[in-house]
Biopython code that builds the backbone (N, CA, C, O; Angstrom):
import numpy as np
from Bio.PDB.StructureBuilder import StructureBuilder

atoms = [
    (1, "UNK", "N", (0.687, -1.179, -0.009)),
    (1, "UNK", "CA", (-0.009, -0.012, -0.023)),
    (1, "UNK", "C", (0.949, 1.100, 0.127)),
    (1, "UNK", "O", (1.840, 1.200, 0.971)),
    (2, "UNK", "N", (0.593, 2.029, -0.942)),
    (2, "UNK", "CA", (1.301, 3.204, -1.006)),
    (2, "UNK", "C", (1.013, 4.355, 0.144)),
    (2, "UNK", "O", (0.040, 4.158, 0.873)),
    (3, "UNK", "N", (1.757, 5.475, 0.336)),
    (3, "UNK", "CA", (1.311, 6.298, 1.408)),
    (3, "UNK", "C", (0.010, 7.206, 0.898)),
    (3, "UNK", "O", (-0.524, 7.991, 1.682)),
    (4, "UNK", "N", (-0.401, 7.067, -0.295)),
    (4, "UNK", "CA", (-1.679, 7.839, -0.690)),
    (4, "UNK", "C", (-2.794, 6.805, -0.523)),
    (4, "UNK", "O", (-3.959, 7.195, -0.441)),
    (5, "UNK", "N", (-2.529, 5.672, -0.475)),
    (5, "UNK", "CA", (-3.855, 4.857, -0.625)),
    (5, "UNK", "C", (-4.469, 4.794, 0.865)),
    (5, "UNK", "O", (-3.748, 5.003, 1.841)),
    (6, "UNK", "N", (-5.830, 4.495, 0.986)),
    (6, "UNK", "CA", (-6.529, 4.447, 1.979)),
    (6, "UNK", "C", (-6.473, 2.830, 2.517)),
    (6, "UNK", "O", (-6.298, 1.880, 1.754)),
    (7, "UNK", "N", (-6.623, 2.738, 3.708)),
    (7, "UNK", "CA", (-6.908, 1.635, 4.319)),
    (7, "UNK", "C", (-8.296, 1.135, 4.332)),
    (7, "UNK", "O", (-9.205, 1.768, 4.870)),
    (8, "UNK", "N", (-8.487, -0.156, 3.660)),
    (8, "UNK", "CA", (-9.910, -0.594, 3.613)),
    (8, "UNK", "C", (-10.707, -0.701, 4.853)),
    (8, "UNK", "O", (-11.912, -0.457, 4.792)),
    (9, "UNK", "N", (-10.166, -1.036, 5.958)),
    (9, "UNK", "CA", (-10.884, -1.240, 7.064)),
    (9, "UNK", "C", (-11.430, 0.208, 7.767)),
    (9, "UNK", "O", (-12.605, 0.312, 8.118)),
    (10, "UNK", "N", (-10.573, 1.180, 7.914)),
    (10, "UNK", "CA", (-11.108, 2.467, 8.418)),
    (10, "UNK", "C", (-10.802, 3.707, 7.626)),
    (10, "UNK", "O", (-10.911, 4.780, 8.219)),
    (11, "UNK", "N", (-10.456, 3.704, 6.444)),
    (11, "UNK", "CA", (-10.254, 4.646, 5.567)),
    (11, "UNK", "C", (-9.268, 5.643, 5.899)),
    (11, "UNK", "O", (-9.233, 6.735, 5.333)),
    (12, "UNK", "N", (-8.371, 5.251, 6.912)),
    (12, "UNK", "CA", (-7.149, 6.247, 7.366)),
    (12, "UNK", "C", (-6.029, 5.498, 6.946)),
    (12, "UNK", "O", (-6.027, 4.286, 6.733)),
    (13, "UNK", "N", (-4.861, 6.454, 6.810)),
    (13, "UNK", "CA", (-3.545, 6.017, 6.409)),
    (13, "UNK", "C", (-2.670, 6.713, 7.480)),
    (13, "UNK", "O", (-3.036, 7.642, 8.201)),
    (14, "UNK", "N", (-1.462, 6.121, 7.471)),
    (14, "UNK", "CA", (-0.338, 6.924, 8.050)),
    (14, "UNK", "C", (0.783, 7.075, 7.156)),
    (14, "UNK", "O", (1.198, 6.131, 6.483)),
    (15, "UNK", "N", (1.352, 8.375, 7.120)),
    (15, "UNK", "CA", (2.484, 8.368, 6.250)),
    (15, "UNK", "C", (3.603, 8.205, 7.017)),
    (15, "UNK", "O", (3.847, 9.058, 7.871)),
    (16, "UNK", "N", (4.412, 7.158, 6.852)),
    (16, "UNK", "CA", (5.672, 6.698, 7.474)),
    (16, "UNK", "C", (7.031, 7.165, 6.726)),
    (16, "UNK", "O", (7.033, 7.217, 5.497)),
    (17, "UNK", "N", (8.039, 7.462, 7.373)),
    (17, "UNK", "CA", (9.226, 7.756, 6.702)),
    (17, "UNK", "C", (9.626, 6.360, 6.056)),
    (17, "UNK", "O", (9.021, 5.362, 6.450)),
    (18, "UNK", "N", (10.579, 6.239, 5.118)),
    (18, "UNK", "CA", (11.163, 5.042, 4.541)),
    (18, "UNK", "C", (11.755, 4.255, 5.554)),
    (18, "UNK", "O", (11.493, 3.056, 5.641)),
    (19, "UNK", "N", (12.746, 4.983, 6.543)),
    (19, "UNK", "CA", (13.275, 4.226, 7.606)),
    (19, "UNK", "C", (12.363, 3.657, 8.515)),
    (19, "UNK", "O", (12.630, 2.528, 8.926)),
    (20, "UNK", "N", (11.231, 4.274, 8.953)),
    (20, "UNK", "CA", (10.469, 3.794, 9.936)),
    (20, "UNK", "C", (9.707, 2.680, 9.351)),
    (20, "UNK", "O", (9.505, 1.724, 10.101)),
    (21, "UNK", "N", (9.204, 2.618, 8.040)),
    (21, "UNK", "CA", (8.572, 1.423, 7.481)),
    (21, "UNK", "C", (9.576, 0.251, 7.253)),
    (21, "UNK", "O", (9.254, -0.936, 7.313)),
    (22, "UNK", "N", (10.858, 0.727, 6.981)),
    (22, "UNK", "CA", (11.977, -0.389, 6.814)),
    (22, "UNK", "C", (12.178, -1.270, 8.282)),
    (22, "UNK", "O", (12.328, -2.492, 8.307)),
    (23, "UNK", "N", (12.153, -0.514, 9.320)),
    (23, "UNK", "CA", (12.322, -1.142, 10.628)),
    (23, "UNK", "C", (11.122, -1.923, 10.975)),
    (23, "UNK", "O", (11.282, -3.008, 11.534)),
    (24, "UNK", "N", (9.817, -1.448, 10.680)),
    (24, "UNK", "CA", (8.789, -2.145, 10.884)),
    (24, "UNK", "C", (8.597, -3.608, 10.270)),
    (24, "UNK", "O", (8.114, -4.632, 10.752)),
    (25, "UNK", "N", (9.195, -3.301, 8.942)),
    (25, "UNK", "CA", (8.874, -4.540, 8.116)),
    (25, "UNK", "C", (10.109, -5.571, 8.489)),
    (25, "UNK", "O", (9.908, -6.786, 8.498)),
    (26, "UNK", "N", (11.325, -5.040, 8.777)),
    (26, "UNK", "CA", (12.294, -5.805, 9.322)),
    (26, "UNK", "C", (11.829, -6.775, 10.642)),
    (26, "UNK", "O", (12.053, -7.981, 10.735)),
    (27, "UNK", "N", (11.173, -5.987, 11.561)),
    (27, "UNK", "CA", (10.709, -6.812, 12.670)),
    (27, "UNK", "C", (9.636, -7.873, 12.146)),
    (27, "UNK", "O", (9.863, -9.058, 12.389)),
    (28, "UNK", "N", (8.764, -7.610, 11.614)),
    (28, "UNK", "CA", (7.738, -8.455, 10.965)),
    (28, "UNK", "C", (8.358, -9.536, 10.156)),
    (28, "UNK", "O", (7.821, -10.641, 10.240)),
    (29, "UNK", "N", (9.324, -9.416, 9.442)),
    (29, "UNK", "CA", (9.936, -10.518, 8.819)),
    (29, "UNK", "C", (10.495, -11.520, 9.680)),
    (29, "UNK", "O", (10.327, -12.729, 9.521)),
    (30, "UNK", "N", (11.272, -10.900, 10.748)),
    (30, "UNK", "CA", (11.803, -11.741, 11.825)),
    (30, "UNK", "C", (10.712, -12.509, 12.493)),
    (30, "UNK", "O", (10.852, -13.717, 12.688)),
    (31, "UNK", "N", (9.591, -11.847, 12.867)),
    (31, "UNK", "CA", (8.500, -12.607, 13.565)),
    (31, "UNK", "C", (8.029, -13.908, 12.639)),
    (31, "UNK", "O", (7.805, -15.044, 13.059)),
    (32, "UNK", "N", (7.934, -13.415, 11.201)),
    (32, "UNK", "CA", (7.332, -14.536, 10.336)),
    (32, "UNK", "C", (8.445, -15.609, 10.289)),
    (32, "UNK", "O", (8.017, -16.763, 10.317)),
    (33, "UNK", "N", (9.713, -15.470, 10.228)),
    (33, "UNK", "CA", (10.617, -16.477, 10.437)),
    (33, "UNK", "C", (10.483, -17.296, 11.663)),
    (33, "UNK", "O", (10.520, -18.522, 11.562)),
    (34, "UNK", "N", (10.333, -16.727, 12.801)),
    (34, "UNK", "CA", (10.199, -17.338, 13.973)),
    (34, "UNK", "C", (8.963, -18.202, 13.833)),
    (34, "UNK", "O", (9.017, -19.372, 14.211)),
    (35, "UNK", "N", (8.043, -17.788, 13.403)),
    (35, "UNK", "CA", (6.699, -18.581, 13.162)),
    (35, "UNK", "C", (6.893, -19.883, 12.091)),
    (35, "UNK", "O", (6.418, -21.006, 12.261)),
    (36, "UNK", "N", (7.575, -19.511, 11.139)),
    (36, "UNK", "CA", (8.091, -20.695, 10.384)),
    (36, "UNK", "C", (8.758, -21.770, 11.068)),
    (36, "UNK", "O", (8.439, -22.956, 10.987)),
    (37, "UNK", "N", (9.792, -21.245, 11.813)),
    (37, "UNK", "CA", (10.375, -22.169, 12.784)),
    (37, "UNK", "C", (9.791, -23.023, 13.620)),
    (37, "UNK", "O", (10.161, -24.183, 13.803)),
    (38, "UNK", "N", (8.685, -22.374, 14.251)),
    (38, "UNK", "CA", (7.791, -23.113, 15.368)),
    (38, "UNK", "C", (7.017, -24.046, 14.351)),
    (38, "UNK", "O", (6.726, -25.157, 14.793)),
    (39, "UNK", "N", (6.679, -23.782, 13.179)),
    (39, "UNK", "CA", (5.883, -24.795, 12.367)),
    (39, "UNK", "C", (6.774, -25.985, 11.907)),
    (39, "UNK", "O", (6.259, -27.084, 11.698)),
    (40, "UNK", "N", (7.941, -25.800, 11.770)),
    (40, "UNK", "CA", (9.022, -26.755, 11.370)),
    (40, "UNK", "C", (9.044, -27.798, 12.513)),
    (40, "UNK", "O", (8.839, -29.006, 12.388)),
    (41, "UNK", "N", (9.360, -27.050, 13.770)),
    (41, "UNK", "CA", (9.437, -27.623, 15.110)),
    (41, "UNK", "C", (8.255, -28.714, 15.312)),
    (41, "UNK", "O", (8.526, -29.860, 15.669)),
    (42, "UNK", "N", (6.980, -28.306, 15.072)),
    (42, "UNK", "CA", (5.731, -29.002, 15.291)),
    (42, "UNK", "C", (5.803, -30.100, 14.320)),
    (42, "UNK", "O", (5.484, -31.226, 14.703)),
    (43, "UNK", "N", (6.210, -29.899, 13.025)),
    (43, "UNK", "CA", (6.232, -30.853, 11.931)),
    (43, "UNK", "C", (7.324, -32.033, 12.092)),
    (43, "UNK", "O", (7.392, -33.123, 11.524)),
    (44, "UNK", "N", (8.081, -31.489, 12.977)),
    (44, "UNK", "CA", (9.234, -32.721, 13.334)),
    (44, "UNK", "C", (8.995, -33.205, 14.569)),
    (44, "UNK", "O", (9.880, -33.966, 14.961)),
    (45, "UNK", "N", (8.009, -33.005, 15.392)),
    (45, "UNK", "CA", (7.455, -33.518, 16.624)),
    (45, "UNK", "C", (8.657, -33.103, 17.524)),
    (45, "UNK", "O", (9.324, -33.958, 18.107)),
    (46, "UNK", "N", (8.899, -31.860, 17.615)),
    (46, "UNK", "CA", (9.894, -31.328, 18.629)),
    (46, "UNK", "C", (9.222, -31.302, 20.040)),
    (46, "UNK", "O", (8.002, -31.287, 20.205)),
    (47, "UNK", "N", (10.151, -31.298, 21.036)),
    (47, "UNK", "CA", (9.743, -31.386, 22.410)),
    (47, "UNK", "C", (8.909, -30.214, 22.707)),
    (47, "UNK", "O", (9.300, -29.078, 22.441)),
    (48, "UNK", "N", (7.597, -30.495, 23.334)),
    (48, "UNK", "CA", (6.557, -29.418, 23.712)),
    (48, "UNK", "C", (7.309, -28.235, 24.306)),
    (48, "UNK", "O", (7.115, -27.118, 23.828)),
    (49, "UNK", "N", (8.256, -28.429, 25.441)),
    (49, "UNK", "CA", (8.744, -27.354, 26.178)),
    (49, "UNK", "C", (9.678, -26.352, 25.198)),
    (49, "UNK", "O", (9.776, -25.128, 25.279)),
    (50, "UNK", "N", (10.324, -27.250, 24.259)),
    (50, "UNK", "CA", (11.246, -26.330, 23.241)),
    (50, "UNK", "C", (10.221, -25.434, 22.343)),
    (50, "UNK", "O", (10.524, -24.258, 22.142)),
    (51, "UNK", "N", (9.067, -25.941, 21.824)),
    (51, "UNK", "CA", (8.185, -25.192, 21.013)),
    (51, "UNK", "C", (7.632, -23.998, 21.899)),
    (51, "UNK", "O", (7.444, -22.875, 21.432)),
    (52, "UNK", "N", (7.380, -24.355, 23.266)),
    (52, "UNK", "CA", (6.818, -23.243, 24.127)),
    (52, "UNK", "C", (7.743, -22.175, 24.199)),
    (52, "UNK", "O", (7.345, -21.026, 24.005)),
    (53, "UNK", "N", (9.048, -22.438, 24.482)),
    (53, "UNK", "CA", (9.868, -21.626, 24.462)),
    (53, "UNK", "C", (9.925, -20.644, 23.260)),
    (53, "UNK", "O", (9.923, -19.434, 23.485)),
    (54, "UNK", "N", (9.969, -21.056, 22.174)),
    (54, "UNK", "CA", (10.103, -20.594, 20.887)),
    (54, "UNK", "C", (8.859, -19.468, 20.683)),
    (54, "UNK", "O", (9.012, -18.346, 20.201)),
    (55, "UNK", "N", (7.505, -20.084, 21.202)),
    (55, "UNK", "CA", (6.219, -19.385, 20.856)),
    (55, "UNK", "C", (6.408, -18.213, 21.843)),
    (55, "UNK", "O", (6.005, -17.099, 21.508)),
    (56, "UNK", "N", (7.018, -18.409, 23.082)),
    (56, "UNK", "CA", (7.167, -17.011, 24.031)),
    (56, "UNK", "C", (7.966, -16.174, 23.316)),
    (56, "UNK", "O", (7.586, -15.012, 23.173)),
    (57, "UNK", "N", (9.219, -16.604, 22.735)),
    (57, "UNK", "CA", (9.890, -15.453, 21.987)),
    (57, "UNK", "C", (9.179, -14.653, 20.848)),
    (57, "UNK", "O", (9.542, -13.534, 20.488)),
    (58, "UNK", "N", (8.123, -15.348, 20.318)),
    (58, "UNK", "CA", (7.355, -14.741, 19.170)),
    (58, "UNK", "C", (6.474, -13.768, 20.036)),
    (58, "UNK", "O", (6.366, -12.579, 19.735)),
    (59, "UNK", "N", (5.912, -14.269, 21.013)),
    (59, "UNK", "CA", (4.993, -13.311, 21.700)),
    (59, "UNK", "C", (5.803, -11.989, 22.157)),
    (59, "UNK", "O", (5.284, -10.874, 22.102)),
    (60, "UNK", "N", (7.020, -12.194, 22.578)),
    (60, "UNK", "CA", (7.691, -11.088, 22.955)),
    (60, "UNK", "C", (8.197, -9.920, 21.861)),
    (60, "UNK", "O", (8.362, -8.708, 21.999)),
    (61, "UNK", "N", (8.368, -10.797, 20.741)),
    (61, "UNK", "CA", (8.759, -10.017, 19.460)),
    (61, "UNK", "C", (7.440, -9.364, 19.052)),
    (61, "UNK", "O", (7.546, -8.204, 18.656)),
    (62, "UNK", "N", (6.333, -9.846, 19.073)),
    (62, "UNK", "CA", (5.161, -9.237, 18.578)),
    (62, "UNK", "C", (4.972, -8.117, 19.705)),
    (62, "UNK", "O", (4.824, -6.979, 19.260)),
    (63, "UNK", "N", (4.956, -8.244, 20.925)),
    (63, "UNK", "CA", (4.961, -7.192, 21.833)),
    (63, "UNK", "C", (5.818, -6.025, 21.682)),
    (63, "UNK", "O", (5.464, -4.867, 21.901)),
    (64, "UNK", "N", (7.041, -6.427, 21.268)),
    (64, "UNK", "CA", (8.022, -5.213, 20.905)),
    (64, "UNK", "C", (7.574, -4.504, 19.751)),
    (64, "UNK", "O", (7.656, -3.279, 19.671)),
    (65, "UNK", "N", (7.000, -5.390, 18.658)),
    (65, "UNK", "CA", (6.697, -4.558, 17.255)),
    (65, "UNK", "C", (5.451, -3.610, 17.730)),
    (65, "UNK", "O", (5.257, -2.536, 17.161)),
    (66, "UNK", "N", (4.602, -4.066, 18.818)),
    (66, "UNK", "CA", (3.389, -3.259, 19.285)),
    (66, "UNK", "C", (3.682, -2.125, 19.930)),
    (66, "UNK", "O", (3.046, -1.083, 19.772)),
    (67, "UNK", "N", (4.754, -2.273, 20.768)),
    (67, "UNK", "CA", (5.184, -0.827, 21.816)),
    (67, "UNK", "C", (5.817, 0.196, 20.734)),
    (67, "UNK", "O", (5.501, 1.385, 20.757)),
    (68, "UNK", "N", (6.752, -0.340, 19.757)),
    (68, "UNK", "CA", (7.207, 0.522, 18.597)),
    (68, "UNK", "C", (6.074, 1.280, 17.977)),
    (68, "UNK", "O", (5.865, 2.488, 18.090)),
    (69, "UNK", "N", (5.308, 0.325, 17.246)),
    (69, "UNK", "CA", (4.254, 1.162, 16.631)),
    (69, "UNK", "C", (3.214, 2.058, 17.491)),
    (69, "UNK", "O", (2.729, 3.116, 17.092)),
    (70, "UNK", "N", (2.970, 1.475, 18.682)),
    (70, "UNK", "CA", (2.180, 2.444, 19.578)),
    (70, "UNK", "C", (2.840, 3.649, 19.890)),
    (70, "UNK", "O", (2.173, 4.680, 19.803)),
    (71, "UNK", "N", (4.089, 3.726, 20.259)),
    (71, "UNK", "CA", (4.749, 4.901, 20.559)),
    (71, "UNK", "C", (4.844, 5.995, 19.318)),
    (71, "UNK", "O", (4.895, 7.214, 19.482)),
    (72, "UNK", "N", (4.855, 5.400, 18.217)),
    (72, "UNK", "CA", (5.078, 6.230, 16.950)),
    (72, "UNK", "C", (3.525, 6.802, 16.632)),
    (72, "UNK", "O", (3.274, 7.922, 16.187)),
    (73, "UNK", "N", (2.591, 5.801, 16.955)),
    (73, "UNK", "CA", (1.345, 6.387, 16.704)),
    (73, "UNK", "C", (0.974, 7.728, 17.585)),
    (73, "UNK", "O", (0.517, 8.748, 17.068)),
    (74, "UNK", "N", (1.231, 7.579, 18.959)),
    (74, "UNK", "CA", (1.212, 8.330, 19.987)),
    (74, "UNK", "C", (1.687, 9.735, 19.500)),
    (74, "UNK", "O", (1.052, 10.788, 19.433)),
    (75, "UNK", "N", (2.900, 9.473, 19.199)),
    (75, "UNK", "CA", (3.763, 10.834, 19.041)),
    (75, "UNK", "C", (3.417, 11.358, 17.513)),
    (75, "UNK", "O", (3.639, 12.530, 17.212)),
    (76, "UNK", "N", (2.936, 10.547, 16.693)),
    (76, "UNK", "CA", (2.553, 11.144, 15.452)),
    (76, "UNK", "C", (1.030, 11.449, 15.237)),
    (76, "UNK", "O", (0.590, 12.597, 15.292)),
    (77, "UNK", "N", (0.312, 10.430, 15.008)),
    (77, "UNK", "CA", (-1.050, 10.506, 14.688)),
    (77, "UNK", "C", (-2.039, 11.051, 15.736)),
    (77, "UNK", "O", (-2.949, 11.818, 15.421)),
    (78, "UNK", "N", (-1.834, 10.642, 16.943)),
    (78, "UNK", "CA", (-2.629, 11.133, 18.173)),
    (78, "UNK", "C", (-2.220, 12.670, 18.543)),
    (78, "UNK", "O", (-3.071, 13.552, 18.660)),
    (79, "UNK", "N", (-0.961, 12.867, 18.698)),
    (79, "UNK", "CA", (-0.575, 14.267, 18.965)),
    (79, "UNK", "C", (-0.910, 15.314, 17.794)),
    (79, "UNK", "O", (-1.003, 16.526, 17.988)),
    (80, "UNK", "N", (-1.055, 14.763, 16.711)),
    (80, "UNK", "CA", (-1.442, 15.570, 15.385)),
    (80, "UNK", "C", (-2.972, 15.908, 15.579)),
    (80, "UNK", "O", (-3.487, 17.026, 15.562)),
    (81, "UNK", "N", (-3.541, 14.757, 15.757)),
    (81, "UNK", "CA", (-5.014, 15.023, 15.821)),
    (81, "UNK", "C", (-5.704, 15.788, 17.017)),
    (81, "UNK", "O", (-6.756, 16.426, 16.974)),
    (82, "UNK", "N", (-4.847, 15.572, 18.123)),
    (82, "UNK", "CA", (-5.304, 16.497, 19.406)),
    (82, "UNK", "C", (-4.964, 17.913, 19.027)),
    (82, "UNK", "O", (-5.830, 18.774, 19.180)),
    (83, "UNK", "N", (-3.563, 18.291, 18.457)),
    (83, "UNK", "CA", (-3.371, 19.563, 18.254)),
    (83, "UNK", "C", (-4.471, 20.349, 17.188)),
    (83, "UNK", "O", (-4.582, 21.574, 17.123)),
    (84, "UNK", "N", (-5.251, 19.370, 16.375)),
    (84, "UNK", "CA", (-6.044, 19.723, 15.304)),
    (84, "UNK", "C", (-7.381, 19.918, 16.237)),
    (84, "UNK", "O", (-8.373, 20.421, 15.709)),
    (85, "UNK", "N", (-7.412, 19.610, 17.327)),
    (85, "UNK", "CA", (-8.906, 19.626, 17.987)),
    (85, "UNK", "C", (-9.855, 18.427, 17.736)),
    (85, "UNK", "O", (-11.072, 18.466, 17.921)),
    (86, "UNK", "N", (-9.166, 17.377, 17.302)),
    (86, "UNK", "CA", (-10.151, 16.127, 17.090)),
    (86, "UNK", "C", (-9.876, 15.257, 18.288)),
    (86, "UNK", "O", (-9.144, 14.267, 18.251)),
    (87, "UNK", "N", (-10.515, 15.696, 19.355)),
    (87, "UNK", "CA", (-10.222, 14.972, 20.782)),
    (87, "UNK", "C", (-10.947, 13.615, 20.544)),
    (87, "UNK", "O", (-10.699, 12.772, 21.406)),
    (88, "UNK", "N", (-11.838, 13.212, 19.495)),
    (88, "UNK", "CA", (-12.304, 11.888, 19.529)),
    (88, "UNK", "C", (-11.585, 10.873, 19.487)),
    (88, "UNK", "O", (-11.948, 9.751, 19.837)),
    (89, "UNK", "N", (-10.108, 11.277, 18.902)),
    (89, "UNK", "CA", (-9.080, 10.330, 18.672)),
    (89, "UNK", "C", (-8.603, 9.714, 20.060)),
    (89, "UNK", "O", (-8.020, 8.631, 19.996)),
    (90, "UNK", "N", (-8.790, 10.285, 21.278)),
    (90, "UNK", "CA", (-8.624, 9.864, 22.613)),
    (90, "UNK", "C", (-9.324, 8.552, 22.825)),
    (90, "UNK", "O", (-8.769, 7.536, 23.244)),
    (91, "UNK", "N", (-10.481, 8.652, 22.526)),
    (91, "UNK", "CA", (-11.524, 7.369, 22.529)),
    (91, "UNK", "C", (-11.011, 6.321, 21.603)),
    (91, "UNK", "O", (-11.165, 5.170, 22.012)),
    (92, "UNK", "N", (-10.495, 6.452, 20.568)),
    (92, "UNK", "CA", (-9.874, 5.637, 19.589)),
    (92, "UNK", "C", (-8.694, 4.949, 20.228)),
    (92, "UNK", "O", (-8.508, 3.734, 20.169)),
    (93, "UNK", "N", (-7.859, 5.870, 20.882)),
    (93, "UNK", "CA", (-6.503, 5.381, 21.589)),
    (93, "UNK", "C", (-6.899, 4.583, 22.692)),
    (93, "UNK", "O", (-6.198, 3.596, 22.914)),
    (94, "UNK", "N", (-8.078, 4.840, 23.588)),
    (94, "UNK", "CA", (-8.394, 3.941, 24.661)),
    (94, "UNK", "C", (-8.757, 2.740, 24.180)),
    (94, "UNK", "O", (-8.225, 1.776, 24.731)),
    (95, "UNK", "N", (-9.569, 2.511, 23.245)),
    (95, "UNK", "CA", (-10.307, 1.577, 22.515)),
    (95, "UNK", "C", (-8.838, 0.573, 21.945)),
    (95, "UNK", "O", (-8.722, -0.634, 22.159)),
    (96, "UNK", "N", (-8.078, 1.225, 21.383)),
    (96, "UNK", "CA", (-6.893, 0.395, 20.814)),
    (96, "UNK", "C", (-6.087, -0.298, 22.062)),
    (96, "UNK", "O", (-5.658, -1.452, 22.069)),
    (97, "UNK", "N", (-5.978, 0.656, 23.103)),
    (97, "UNK", "CA", (-5.187, 0.254, 24.266)),
    (97, "UNK", "C", (-5.902, -1.097, 25.009)),
    (97, "UNK", "O", (-5.240, -2.007, 25.507)),
    (98, "UNK", "N", (-7.486, -1.044, 24.982)),
    (98, "UNK", "CA", (-7.947, -1.933, 25.614)),
    (98, "UNK", "C", (-7.801, -3.257, 24.738)),
    (98, "UNK", "O", (-7.760, -4.344, 25.314)),
    (99, "UNK", "N", (-7.722, -3.171, 23.322)),
    (99, "UNK", "CA", (-7.702, -4.328, 22.501)),
    (99, "UNK", "C", (-6.217, -4.841, 22.889)),
    (99, "UNK", "O", (-6.104, -6.047, 23.113)),
    (100, "UNK", "N", (-5.272, -4.166, 22.970)),
    (100, "UNK", "CA", (-3.790, -4.787, 23.162)),
    (100, "UNK", "C", (-3.509, -5.283, 24.456)),
    (100, "UNK", "O", (-2.472, -5.914, 24.661)),
    (101, "UNK", "N", (-4.493, -5.015, 25.520)),
    (101, "UNK", "CA", (-4.248, -5.411, 26.829)),
    (101, "UNK", "C", (-5.159, -6.709, 27.171)),
    (101, "UNK", "O", (-5.165, -7.173, 28.311)),
    (102, "UNK", "N", (-5.867, -7.226, 26.201)),
    (102, "UNK", "CA", (-6.669, -8.433, 26.538)),
    (102, "UNK", "C", (-5.840, -9.612, 26.754)),
    (102, "UNK", "O", (-6.362, -10.689, 27.042)),
]
sb = StructureBuilder()
sb.init_structure("model")
sb.init_model(0)
sb.init_chain("A")
sb.init_seg("    ")
for serial, (resi, resn, name, xyz) in enumerate(atoms, 1):
    if name == "N":
        sb.init_residue(resn, " ", resi, " ")
    sb.init_atom(name, np.array(xyz, "f"), 0.0, 1.0, " ", f" {name:<3s}", serial, name[0])
structure = sb.get_structure()
C-alpha cells in the first residue's frame, strides 16, 4: 500500500518515513521467520517445552513490535489530531489500548 492509498478497514492511512517502514517490516520479517521455525518444530515433533519457549519468543517479538508502533502512533497521529482539535482520537486510542491489553 502506498502512502496515498486508504486502508480498507477504516479509511485512514499513516505517512511513515522510509526508515520507519523499513524497521517495522524488518521486525515483521523476523517474526514471520520465527513462526515458520515453530511450524517446522511441530512438523518434526519437537519437544513441547522447546516449542513453548519459541512461542514465548514470538510473543515477546510481537509485543516489541506493538510497543514501537504504539509509541509512533501516539507521537505522530494522536498528537497531530489532538493539536487539530480532534479529541475523539482519545477514545480511539483508549479502545486500541484495551484491545492490546486483552
